C-alpha positions as CSV (number, residue, x, y, z in Angstrom):
1,X,-3.4,-4.6,-0.9
2,X,-6.3,-6.5,0.6
3,X,-7.7,-5.3,3.9
4,X,-7.7,-7.9,6.6
5,X,-10.9,-6.5,8.1
6,X,-14.3,-7.2,6.5
7,X,-15.2,-5.0,3.5
8,X,-17.9,-2.4,4.1
9,X,-20.5,-1.0,1.9
10,X,-20.7,2.8,1.4
11,X,-24.5,2.6,1.0
12,X,-25.4,0.0,3.6
13,X,-27.8,0.1,6.5
14,X,-27.2,1.7,9.9
15,X,-25.8,-1.6,11.2
16,X,-23.2,-1.5,8.3
17,X,-22.3,2.0,9.3
18,X,-21.9,1.0,12.9
19,X,-19.7,-1.9,11.8
20,X,-17.5,0.5,9.8
21,X,-17.2,2.8,12.8
22,X,-16.2,-0.1,15.0
23,X,-13.5,-1.2,12.5
24,X,-12.1,2.3,12.2
25,X,-11.8,2.6,16.0
26,X,-9.3,-0.3,15.9
27,X,-7.1,1.2,13.3
28,X,-3.8,2.3,15.0
29,X,-3.2,6.0,15.6
30,X,0.3,6.0,17.1
31,X,3.6,4.6,15.8
32,X,3.9,2.1,18.7
33,X,0.4,0.8,18.0
34,X,1.2,0.7,14.3
35,X,4.3,-1.5,14.9
36,X,2.6,-3.7,17.5
37,X,-0.3,-4.6,15.2
38,X,2.0,-5.1,12.2
39,X,4.6,-7.3,13.9
40,X,1.9,-9.5,15.4
41,X,0.4,-10.3,12.0
42,X,1.6,-13.5,10.2
43,X,2.0,-11.6,7.0
44,X,4.9,-9.7,8.7
45,X,6.2,-12.3,11.0
46,X,6.7,-15.0,8.4
47,X,8.7,-12.9,5.9
48,X,10.8,-11.5,8.8
49,X,11.7,-15.0,10.0
50,X,12.5,-16.1,6.5
51,X,14.8,-13.1,5.8
52,X,16.7,-13.8,9.1
53,X,17.1,-17.4,8.1
54,X,18.3,-16.6,4.6
55,X,20.8,-14.1,5.8
56,X,22.1,-16.5,8.4
57,X,22.6,-19.2,5.8
58,X,24.3,-16.8,3.3
59,X,26.7,-15.5,5.9
60,X,28.0,-19.0,6.5
61,X,30.0,-18.4,3.3
62,X,32.1,-15.3,2.3
63,X,30.2,-12.5,0.5
64,X,31.4,-11.6,-3.0
65,X,31.2,-8.4,-5.1
66,X,28.3,-10.0,-6.9
67,X,26.1,-10.0,-3.8
68,X,25.3,-6.2,-3.7
69,X,24.8,-6.2,-7.4
70,X,22.3,-9.0,-7.3
71,X,20.5,-7.4,-4.4
72,X,20.3,-4.1,-6.2
73,X,19.0,-5.8,-9.3
74,X,16.3,-7.6,-7.4
75,X,15.1,-4.5,-5.7
76,X,14.9,-2.7,-9.0
77,X,12.9,-5.7,-10.3
78,X,10.6,-5.4,-7.3
79,X,9.9,-1.7,-8.1
80,X,9.0,-2.4,-11.7
81,X,7.0,-5.5,-10.8
82,X,5.1,-3.5,-8.1
83,X,4.0,-0.8,-10.6
84,X,3.2,-3.3,-13.4
85,X,1.1,-5.6,-11.2
86,X,-0.8,-2.6,-9.8
87,X,-1.5,-1.3,-13.3
88,X,-2.0,-4.4,-15.4
89,X,-3.4,-6.8,-12.9
90,X,-5.2,-5.0,-10.1
91,X,-6.5,-2.2,-12.3
92,X,-6.8,-4.2,-15.5
93,X,-9.7,-4.3,-17.9
94,X,-10.1,-8.0,-17.1
95,X,-12.7,-9.2,-14.6
96,X,-10.9,-11.5,-12.2
97,X,-10.7,-12.2,-8.5
98,X,-7.7,-10.1,-7.8
99,X,-9.2,-7.1,-9.5
100,X,-12.5,-7.6,-7.5
101,X,-10.7,-7.8,-4.2
102,X,-8.6,-4.7,-5.1
103,X,-11.7,-2.7,-6.1
104,X,-13.2,-3.6,-2.7
105,X,-10.1,-2.3,-1.1
106,X,-10.6,1.1,-2.9
107,X,-14.3,1.2,-1.9
108,X,-13.5,0.4,1.8
109,X,-13.1,3.3,4.2
110,X,-9.5,4.7,3.6
111,X,-8.5,4.1,7.2
112,X,-8.5,0.3,7.8
113,X,-6.1,-2.6,8.6
114,X,-4.7,-3.5,5.1
115,X,-2.5,-6.5,5.1
116,X,-2.3,-9.3,2.6
117,X,-3.5,-12.7,3.7
118,X,-0.7,-15.2,4.8
119,X,-1.7,-17.6,2.1
120,X,-0.9,-15.0,-0.6
121,X,2.3,-14.0,1.1
122,X,3.5,-17.7,1.3
123,X,2.6,-18.3,-2.4
124,X,4.7,-15.3,-3.5
125,X,7.6,-16.3,-1.3
126,X,7.6,-19.8,-2.6
127,X,7.5,-18.7,-6.2
128,X,10.3,-16.2,-5.7
129,X,12.5,-18.8,-3.9
130,X,11.9,-21.3,-6.8
131,X,12.7,-18.6,-9.4
132,X,15.9,-17.4,-7.9
133,X,17.0,-20.9,-7.0
134,X,16.7,-22.0,-10.6
135,X,18.3,-18.8,-11.9
136,X,21.3,-19.0,-9.6
137,X,21.5,-22.8,-9.6
138,X,20.7,-23.0,-5.9
139,X,24.0,-21.4,-5.0
140,X,24.8,-18.6,-2.5
141,X,23.5,-15.9,-4.8
142,X,20.1,-17.5,-4.8
143,X,20.0,-16.8,-1.0
144,X,21.0,-13.2,-1.6
145,X,18.4,-12.7,-4.3
146,X,15.6,-14.3,-2.3
147,X,16.5,-12.4,0.8
148,X,16.5,-9.1,-1.2
149,X,13.1,-9.9,-2.7
150,X,11.6,-10.8,0.6
151,X,12.9,-7.6,2.1
152,X,11.5,-5.5,-0.6
153,X,8.2,-7.3,-0.2
154,X,8.2,-6.8,3.5
155,X,8.9,-3.1,3.1
156,X,6.0,-2.8,0.7
157,X,3.7,-4.7,3.0
158,X,4.6,-2.4,5.9
159,X,4.3,0.8,3.9
160,X,0.9,-0.1,2.5
161,X,-0.3,-1.0,5.9
162,X,1.1,2.2,7.5
163,X,-0.4,4.7,5.0
164,X,-3.9,3.3,5.7
165,X,-3.7,3.9,9.4
166,X,-4.4,7.1,11.3
167,X,-0.8,7.7,12.1
168,X,0.7,10.5,10.1
169,X,4.5,10.5,9.6
170,X,6.0,13.8,10.6
171,X,7.9,14.5,7.4
172,X,10.2,13.0,4.7
173,X,10.0,10.0,2.4
174,X,7.4,8.1,4.3
175,X,5.1,11.1,4.3
176,X,5.5,11.5,0.6
177,X,4.6,7.8,0.1
178,X,1.4,8.4,2.1
179,X,0.5,11.5,0.1
180,X,1.2,9.7,-3.1
181,X,-1.1,6.7,-2.2
182,X,-3.8,9.0,-0.9
183,X,-4.0,10.7,-4.3
184,X,-4.2,7.3,-5.9
185,X,-7.2,6.5,-3.7
186,X,-8.8,9.9,-3.4
187,X,-8.4,11.3,-6.9
188,X,-7.8,8.8,-9.7
189,X,-6.8,5.2,-9.5
190,X,-5.2,5.2,-12.9
191,X,-2.3,7.3,-11.6
192,X,0.1,7.3,-8.6
193,X,0.5,3.5,-9.1
194,X,4.0,3.0,-7.7
195,X,4.4,2.6,-4.0
196,X,7.8,1.9,-2.4
197,X,9.4,4.5,-4.7
198,X,6.8,7.1,-5.9
199,X,9.3,8.3,-8.6
200,X,8.7,5.1,-10.5
201,X,5.5,6.6,-11.8
202,X,7.5,9.3,-13.6
203,X,9.4,6.5,-15.4
204,X,6.2,5.1,-16.9
205,X,4.0,8.2,-17.4
206,X,1.6,7.7,-14.5
207,X,2.6,10.7,-12.5
208,X,0.4,13.7,-13.5
209,X,1.7,17.2,-13.4
210,X,-0.9,18.0,-10.8
211,X,-3.9,16.3,-9.2
212,X,-6.2,18.8,-10.8
213,X,-5.0,17.7,-14.3
214,X,-6.7,14.4,-14.0
215,X,-10.5,13.8,-13.4
216,X,-12.0,12.6,-10.1
217,X,-13.2,9.0,-10.7
218,X,-16.3,7.2,-9.6
219,X,-14.1,4.8,-7.6
220,X,-12.6,7.7,-5.7
221,X,-16.1,9.0,-4.9
222,X,-17.1,5.6,-3.5
223,X,-14.0,5.6,-1.3
224,X,-14.8,9.0,0.0
225,X,-18.4,8.0,0.7
226,X,-17.3,4.8,2.6
227,X,-14.8,6.8,4.6
228,X,-17.5,9.4,5.6
229,X,-19.9,6.6,6.5
230,X,-17.3,4.8,8.6
231,X,-16.2,8.0,10.5
232,X,-17.8,8.7,13.8
233,X,-17.6,12.4,13.1
234,X,-19.0,12.2,9.6
235,X,-17.2,13.6,6.5
236,X,-15.5,16.5,8.4
237,X,-13.5,14.0,10.4
238,X,-12.4,11.9,7.4
239,X,-11.6,15.0,5.4
240,X,-9.4,16.4,8.2
241,X,-7.7,13.1,8.6
242,X,-6.9,12.8,4.9
243,X,-5.9,16.4,4.5
244,X,-3.5,16.2,7.5
245,X,-1.0,14.5,5.4
246,X,-0.3,17.7,3.5
247,X,0.4,19.8,6.6
248,X,4.2,19.6,6.3
249,X,4.3,19.7,2.5
250,X,5.1,22.6,0.3
251,X,2.5,24.8,-1.3
252,X,2.1,22.5,-4.3
253,X,1.6,19.5,-2.0
254,X,-1.1,21.2,-0.1
255,X,-2.9,22.3,-3.2
256,X,-2.8,18.8,-4.7
257,X,-4.0,17.2,-1.5
258,X,-6.8,19.8,-1.2
259,X,-7.9,18.9,-4.7
260,X,-7.9,15.2,-4.0
261,X,-9.6,15.3,-0.6
262,X,-12.1,18.2,-0.7
263,X,-13.3,17.5,-4.2
264,X,-13.8,13.8,-3.4
265,X,-15.5,14.5,-0.1
266,X,-17.8,17.1,-1.8
267,X,-18.7,14.5,-4.5
268,X,-19.4,11.7,-2.1
269,X,-23.1,11.0,-1.4
270,X,-24.4,12.3,1.9
């Protein structure tokens, strides 16, 4: 959830605005560029290599009926953990480093290269490997569980990176993930907290009936302001880019996206 590029200020000098425009120009706009940038980053390459290694080790022994059950349980654990960490750590009432970094992520122009640093990725991977190793006594199922956890984490890392690029998925689940996360950034950061599976918000009461039913927050306004400052075509370009995600949605999707985007852009300082 932390952008790899430098954080920008929405109220900085002309040199800051120029820096933001330069950063935005390097954000991928096509799927091939999206994949090229992602796969070249250590935060993608390291988990991918680890998953391949774990699968190779696990397949040296016969799979059992417990393997898919363990994998499914770990994925479910990831989905709950993803929501809980977002709500209770990154948007907590406590002032700590993780919250500060995440707040900067929200106040950075929406379109940016957002990949977690390799050090954080390696720390989480090591903790997961230790946890599942102890839980399954370093047996074959520990490999299955760890590979499933790494896979869920890699999917999350890719999704969060993709939805902050200029590339707009044509339709389907990936487009709904993008729309869901945009509402989290553009309307109210207390809602739309899940990521890999947007429906998880419905489980925990953080999926509003509509975008207009929750207030536009100060953090959302700052994000709109930073996006407008970083856009070479001012707020009209950023508004069009954000609104484009709703083009293939149904009428309700379009209305909700319009509430999130146009209200935030209008509220952003000029």
